[in-house]
DRENSETI-61164 format. One line per 4 residues: their letters; for each residue x, z, y of C-alpha. Coordinates in steps of 0.5 Angstrom, whole numbers, m for minus. Layout:
% DRENSETI-61164
A	X:Z:Y | ...
***
This chain:
% DRENSETI-61164
MLLR	m16:m7:48 | m12:m13:46 | m14:m20:45 | m9:m23:39
SSLI	m9:m30:41 | m5:m29:47 | m2:m22:45 | 6:m23:45
KVNY	10:m16:44 | 17:m15:42 | 19:m12:36 | 27:m11:35
DTPS	29:m5:31 | 27:m3:24 | 29:4:20 | 36:4:16
TLNF	37:m4:18 | 40:m8:23 | 36:m10:29 | 34:m18:29
WENF	40:m19:34 | 45:m16:31 | 43:m20:24 | 43:m26:28
EILW	50:m25:31 | 52:m25:24 | 48:m31:21 | 51:m35:27
KKRN	58:m33:26 | 57:m35:18 | 53:m41:19 | 58:m44:25
FATE	52:m46:29 | 56:m45:35 | 57:m53:37 | 49:m54:36
LTNP	46:m48:40 | 46:m47:48 | 43:m40:48 | 41:m34:44
INAM	34:m36:45 | 35:m43:42 | 39:m40:36 | 34:m35:34
EMDM	28:m41:34 | 33:m45:30 | 34:m40:25 | 27:m38:25
NRIV	25:m46:24 | 29:m46:18 | 26:m40:15 | 19:m43:16
ENFK	21:m50:13 | 21:m46:6 | 13:m45:7 | 7:m50:6
IDGA	5:m50:13 | 1:m55:16 | 3:m58:23 | 10:m59:27
IKSI	13:m52:29 | 12:m52:37 | 15:m45:38 | 17:m38:34
KPLG	16:m32:38 | 17:m24:37 | 10:m21:36 | 8:m14:36
EGFI	11:m7:36 | 11:m5:29 | 17:0:26 | 18:m3:19
NDTY	18:m11:19 | 20:m16:24 | 14:m20:26 | 14:m27:29
LVTT	8:m32:32 | 9:m39:29 | 5:m44:34 | 4:m51:31
EGAS	2:m57:35 | m5:m60:35 | m11:m57:31 | m6:m54:26
PDYI	m7:m46:25 | m2:m42:27 | 2:m37:23 | 5:m30:22
LQRK	12:m30:20 | 15:m23:17 | 22:m21:15 | 20:m15:10
NKSI	24:m9:11 | 27:m8:4 | 30:m1:5 | 22:1:6
FPDV	20:m4:1 | 25:m4:m5 | 21:m9:m9 | 18:m14:m4
PSMM	16:m20:m9 | 11:m14:m13 | 9:m12:m6 | 7:m19:m4
DNIA	4:m20:m11 | m1:m14:m9 | m3:m17:m3 | m4:m24:m6
RVTA	m9:m21:m11 | m13:m16:m6 | m14:m22:m1 | m16:m27:m6
HIRE	m21:m22:m9 | m24:m20:m2 | m24:m28:0 | m28:m29:m7
RVRA	m33:m23:m4 | m33:m26:3 | m35:m33:0 | m40:m30:m5
QGGD	m44:m26:1 | m44:m33:5 | m38:m31:10 | m32:m34:13
PDRE	m26:m32:8 | m21:m36:13 | m23:m31:18 | m26:m25:14
AMTV	m19:m24:10 | m12:m25:10 | m9:m32:8 | m2:m31:4
VPTT	2:m38:5 | 6:m40:m1 | 13:m42:m1 | 14:m50:m2
EGQL	17:m47:m9 | 10:m44:m10 | 13:m37:m9 | 9:m31:m5
CYKD	16:m30:m1 | 22:m33:1 | 29:m30:0 | 34:m32:5
GEGE	42:m33:4 | 43:m26:7 | 38:m23:2 | 32:m22:7
YWAV	25:m23:4 | 20:m27:9 | 13:m28:8 | 8:m32:12
TVFI	0:m31:13 | m5:m35:17 | m6:m33:24 | m13:m31:25
DNTI	m14:m33:33 | m19:m31:38 | m20:m24:35 | m19:m17:39
AYDK	m15:m11:36 | m15:m4:39 | m9:0:40 | m13:7:40
ADTP	m19:9:38 | m21:12:44 | m29:12:44 | m34:14:39
EIAF	m36:7:38 | m30:4:37 | m29:10:32 | m35:8:28
KGGQ	m33:1:28 | m26:3:25 | m30:7:20 | m34:1:18
GIGR	m28:m3:17 | m24:2:13 | m31:3:9 | m32:m5:8
FQSM	m25:m6:6 | m26:m1:0 | m33:m3:m2 | m30:m10:m3
LSDF	m25:m8:m7 | m29:m3:m11 | m30:m8:m17 | m22:m10:m17
NKPL	m19:m8:m24 | m12:m11:m23 | m6:m7:m24 | m2:m6:m17
TETI	5:m4:m16 | 7:2:m13 | 10:m1:m7 | 13:6:m4
KGFH	14:11:m9 | 10:18:m8 | 6:15:m2 | 1:21:m1
NIRY	3:24:m7 | 4:31:m5 | 8:33:m12 | 13:28:m10
RFGQ	14:30:m3 | 15:37:m5 | 20:35:m10 | 24:32:m4
WDRA	22:38:1 | 25:43:m4 | 32:39:m5 | 32:38:3
VTDN	31:46:4 | 36:47:m1 | 41:42:1 | 40:44:9
PVSR	45:38:10 | 46:40:18 | 44:47:18 | 38:47:21
CQNL	34:51:16 | 36:58:19 | 32:57:25 | 26:55:22
GQEI	23:61:18 | 16:60:21 | 16:53:20 | 18:53:13
SWIE	14:59:11 | 8:55:14 | 9:50:9 | 10:55:3
TRRE	3:59:5 | m1:52:4 | 3:49:m2 | m1:52:m8
EMID	m8:49:m4 | m5:42:m3 | m2:42:m11 | m9:44:m13
FWKL	m13:39:m9 | m8:34:m12 | m9:36:m19 | m16:33:m18
VERG	m13:26:m17 | m8:27:m23 | m13:29:m28 | m18:23:m26
EIPA	m23:28:m23 | m22:24:m16 | m22:17:m19 | m16:12:m17
RVTH	m18:6:m13 | m15:1:m9 | m13:4:m2 | m10:1:4
NDTK	m6:7:6 | m4:6:13 | m11:6:17 | m10:6:24
INNI	m14:2:28 | m10:m3:30 | m10:m5:23 | m17:m8:24
LFDK	m19:m14:27 | m25:m15:31 | m29:m21:33 | m30:m22:41
NGDV	m37:m19:40 | m33:m12:37 | m35:m13:30 | m31:m12:25
LCVI	m27:m18:22 | m22:m16:17 | m17:m11:15 | m10:m13:16
DLDT	m2:m11:15 | m3:m10:7 | 4:m8:5 | 2:m1:3
VMTS	m4:m3:m1 | m4:1:m8 | m8:5:m13 | m9:12:m10
TSLN	m15:16:m8 | m20:13:m3 | m20:20:1 | m13:18:3
DFGD	m15:13:7 | m21:17:10 | m16:23:12 | m11:18:15
AIRS	m16:15:20 | m18:22:22 | m11:25:23 | m10:19:28
YANT	m17:17:31 | m20:24:32 | m13:28:35 | m15:30:42
GLED	m7:30:44 | m1:26:42 | 2:26:35 | 8:29:39
DKNT	5:33:44 | 10:38:47 | 4:42:49 | 0:44:43
ENVT	m6:46:47 | m8:39:48 | m8:38:40 | m15:39:37
ISME	m19:35:32 | m25:32:36 | m31:33:32 | m35:27:36
MFEA	m30:22:34 | m30:25:27 | m37:24:26 | m37:17:29
FADG	m31:15:24 | m35:19:18 | m41:15:20 | m38:8:20
YLSE	m35:10:14 | m40:13:10 | m45:7:12 | m41:3:7
RASQ	m39:7:2 | m43:13:1 | m47:10:m5 | m40:8:m8
LTPI	m37:15:m8 | m37:20:m13 | m40:27:m12 | m33:30:m12
ELKW	m30:25:m7 | m36:27:m2 | m34:34:m3 | m27:33:m2
LAFS	m28:28:4 | m27:32:10 | m21:36:7 | m17:30:6
ALYI	m16:30:13 | m12:37:12 | m9:34:6 | m6:28:10
TYEQ	m4:32:16 | m1:37:12 | 3:32:9 | 5:29:16
VLRF	8:36:18 | 12:36:11 | 15:30:13 | 17:31:20
LMDY	20:38:18 | 23:35:12 | 26:29:17 | 28:34:22
IQGD	32:39:17 | 35:32:14 | 38:30:21 | 33:25:23
TYYK	35:20:18 | 28:17:17 | 23:17:23 | 26:14:30
IKYS	27:20:35 | 27:20:43 | 31:26:43 | 34:31:39
DHNL	28:36:37 | 23:30:37 | 21:31:30 | 21:39:31
VRTH	16:37:37 | 12:33:32 | 12:38:27 | 9:43:32
AQMA	4:38:34 | 1:36:27 | 1:44:25 | m3:45:31
LYED	m8:39:29 | m8:42:22 | m10:49:24 | m16:47:28
MERK	m18:42:22 | m18:49:18 | m22:53:23 | m27:47:23
LPQM	m27:45:16 | m34:48:15 | m37:44:20 | m33:38:18
NQII	m36:39:11 | m43:40:14 | m43:33:18 | m41:30:11
QELT	m47:33:8 | m52:30:13 | m49:23:13 | m49:23:6
KKYL	m56:24:6 | m57:19:11 | m54:13:7 | m57:15:0
***
């Protein structure tokens, strides 16, 4: 458990980009700061100050420090003097999000809607929703001289974030948080940009997969007959599920698409405040958010567990999250959504098997690895999780049916 008001983590590297210090060295040389600066820390803060000054923030800047351990964006905590709020500054990863302005437009639309809902319910929109801070020119992000995009939001202080959902009580609260997020956006009807093409779209993923196996760029497929066969034997089942989404039988809704527990903020009493990190907010099926949460919350092992015997789905954690989620969403979901809710955990886990194995086949070009077979180990661990879900799917469906009756 982490108290965010005092949390300082370090986040340097992002996929397919230079890390911050390498970028800073380039900026330092180009802008000829040498006579002004005495050490790299001062250099970093001076450069960050110049970025932040392009946003409509209140108060004088006191400090700017790295924050968090994310693998996509570079994140900083901007502390201000006096009673002014603090802020979160992020350099958005344009290699992952090719249209940052549209992504920020998604975030602004969604957070504005949530703030209206919170206000109507008598809540505090400044604590129960993210607040996007515009630039001095009224834009939602700032593009610097190097072509990098930056965005600022208000830091919500005195909150708690959990690194892991390790108790049923936290899993239940996490389910409430994701369910409430979706519930508040159930009447949202504005268009959203697809920020990552084909995200959670298994038909699109299969297109990538087929090309990877055909190209076999680093000659690894020869030793992956069992894993490739595993993927192919379940292809038709996954496509059949996705057809329900394509035909609109499973409705399209606003989804977060990254529902791990540390994307939910809690107050000091342990109650949900709001969902954060909305870079991946898009229109898809609500089931993706449920399935993705179950994949992380209910896994008894590690995502890259070398001992696959450790990897099962905890039915206690599954039920706890589903209970919290359906306490907020049962009355809003259609019968077909409820029918396929448990299966969504298999769907998302299968997609992750596909993506880990595909990255291994392509030479580990997307996910960071710590050793040569890391993506293959991840593949096997997720395969084990899927197979246990497959065995327990009837029990999972029964839990969903019982909880649905509880809340309807």
